[in-house]
N, C-alpha and C positions, 0 to 999 in steps of 0.2 A: 651239400651243393659247393661247388670251388667259389672261392674269393673271387668277385668282379665278375660273376655269371651274367650272362645277360637276361634279360625280359624279353619272352619270344612271342607273338602275334601272328595269328593266321585266321582266315576268314573264306566264307566260300568255298567247302571242301566239298560239299552235296555229295556225302559218302551216299552209297548206293549198292546194291549187287552188280546193277548194269555198268558200273566204273571201278572196276578191277586195278587198275592202276593206281587211283585215287587212294582206294581200299588200302593196297600196298604199302603208297607211300606213306598214308596215315601210321600206319600199324611200326612202319620203321621210325618214324618222329616220334611216335610215343615210346618207343624202347630205347630211343638214343638218344638226340639233343634235348626233348624235351625233360628228361631227367637230369640233365644237367643244368637247368634253367634256372633262374633266380624266382620265376612265375611264369605261367604260361595263362593268356587270355585268347580264348576262340571266340572271335566277335562275329558269331553268327552264320546261319547257313552249314551249319557242321553237317546236318542230314539234308539229301534232297527232298525230303518232305518228312514231317513228324505229325502224327495224328492223336497223338496222348502217350504217357507214359506205358501205357501198354503194350505200347510196339517194343518192347524191350524184351517182348516173346519172340521176335523174330531172330533166327540165329547171327544173321552178319550183326545185328545192332547188339547183342549180347557180347561179340567179341569187340566190339567198338569200345562198350562200357567197360569190359575189362581191361582194354588198353589204359582208356582212361582213369582207370583205377590204379594202374601201375604207374603212373605220373605222381597221382595224390601221395599213393603208398611210400614212395621214394622221397617224400618231404616236401615237393614241387607245389606250393599253391597254385591252383587252378581255378579260371573263372570262366564261364559261358554266358554268351550274350544270346537273347533271340535275334535269328535274323525272319527275313519275309518267308522263308519255307517253312523254318522248325518254331515258330512262334508259339507252338502250344507244348515245348518241352515245360516239364514241372519238377517239383520238388521230389518225386519216386526217382525221376532221372538222377537230378544233382546229388542225391543219398548214395545212390549205388556208384556213382563215379567218384564220389569224394570231392566234388566240385561246388562251387559256389554261384548260384545264378545272379548276375548283374543286373542293374536297371540300365534304359535304355541309352543313359550318358554317364560314362565314370570318368573322373579326373584324378590324374595321377601326378607325383611329382617324380619325373625319371631323370635321375642325377641333375637335378637343379631346373629341368625344363618342365615347365605346366604342361601337360599333353591330354586331352580329351579325347575319348575312345566311344566310337559307336559302331551299329551295323553299317550304316551308312543311307539306308533307304529315307529316313527321316528327313535327309540334305536334298532329295528329288522333288523338290516343291512344285516344278514346274510341270510336273506330271500330276494333274489335277484327280484326273480319273484313277489313279494308283494310288495317291493318296485319299482320297475316299474310301476307297476299297480297304485300305490299311487301318483308317479309322474304325471302320465298321468291325472287321477281323479282330481288333486288339482289343475291342470292348468286352470287357470281364462276362456280362450276360451272354454274348456273342459265344463265346468260348465256352461257358457252361454249358449252353446248348449243344454245341458241336460234341463235347465231351460225353455227353449223355448218348450219343446214337451209338447202334453195334459197331465195333471196331470194323467191321469188312465194310460198312456203308463209309465210315470215315476213310477207310482209302479208297474207295472208288471216288468220292467227291475230292482227295487230295489230287487224283490222277487227273479228273476233268477239269480243276483248278489250274495243273501245269499246263494243260494242253490250251486251256482258255489264255493263261498268261503269255505262250508261246507265238497264239494267235494275232494278240492284240499288239505285242512287241514287232512283229514284222510288220503293223501297219502304222507304228508311230514313228516321227522323225527321231534320229539318235541323240539331238541334242536334248530332247526333253528328257532322256533316261539317263543324264547326266545329273551329278549336282548342281544345285543352283548356286551362282556366287553370292547372292545375298544372304541366301541361308547360310551359308558356309561362313560369311563374314559375322553374320549374327552370333552364329553359335561360338564362334573365337570371342566375342565381346562378351555373351553371357556367361561362359566358364572361366573369362580370364584367363585363356591360354596362350601358349606359344606354339603348340605342334597339334596336330590332330592326325589320327590313325582310324581309319573306318577301311571298311569291305564293301560289297554290294554291286559296285557299277562294274566288276571285271576289268577296269581300266588302270592295271597297276603302274604306279608311276610316282615321282616327287613331285608335288607343285609349291612352288612360294606364290605365297600371299600377301598381299597389302591390305592391311586392317587399320584403318584410320593413321596413314603414314607408319607405322609399325610393320615390319616382317614377320610375318608367320610361314611356319610350311606345314604341307599335308602330306600325308602317305596314304596312299591308296592300294590296299592289300591284293595281291593277285588271287585270283580263283585258282582252282585244283583240276582244270578240263584235262592238262596232258602231262602234268607234272606236281609234286609237291612243292610250295614254295611259302616262306616264310619269313616276318621279320623281326631282326634279332637288334635290339636296343641295350647298349651299355655306356660306359665313359666315353667309350670314343665315338659314338654317335650311333646311327641306325644304317642295318645294312641287310638287302635281301639276300637270303640264302634258300638254298633247293635239295629236295631230298631224293636222292636215286636209289632205290629200294633194290635189293636182290631181284632178280628175274628170276621164275621157277624154271627148272630145266624141261 
């Protein structure tokens, strides 16, 4: 990789056959800028749903894994975090992609700036119902029970949960689905970080945060609803970049 190559962060791609533009953007990213990076971090919700590593039997998933493997085979360290849609990603997927599955919070020194990474759903603590659901679904015993179910049944459950989530969001105030300021501040303190990078909320922005009189910065990654976007961090700072794949004739 070139000297001074940036570290790349992306989240909330929600890749599925129903989102061909996002799929094209991802494959263009994996074949292009990702292979010139110092490292690539996928911070959750890479897939619109994930019901177990046997999902790699799906043709569209096999192509995604092949693109991920291409990044790793180019010598670029590849890291993947669990999101709220793909929390069942496991070691078989990681091995096939040449990636490392990371814990809920990761702390990096990025050019002298201590940076904490996460998917972001753990920061939305004002949404009490969601946090209760999250705790239940992240329980290892619950996950083991889910993974013992037949594949077709897991797919049905995933679709049902997606519909239920959309219906519940429609009934909730927008404010409680965003991050809670007190939780953000506590996360900065707990990890002694100067910068935070996360996704989940689909509200891309850079925020300045005052924590105990010190200014911190929080970057919210864009979702890939209409185009591919990622954050590139190098010695010069952090900049959002966009993927514009070639359209099929």
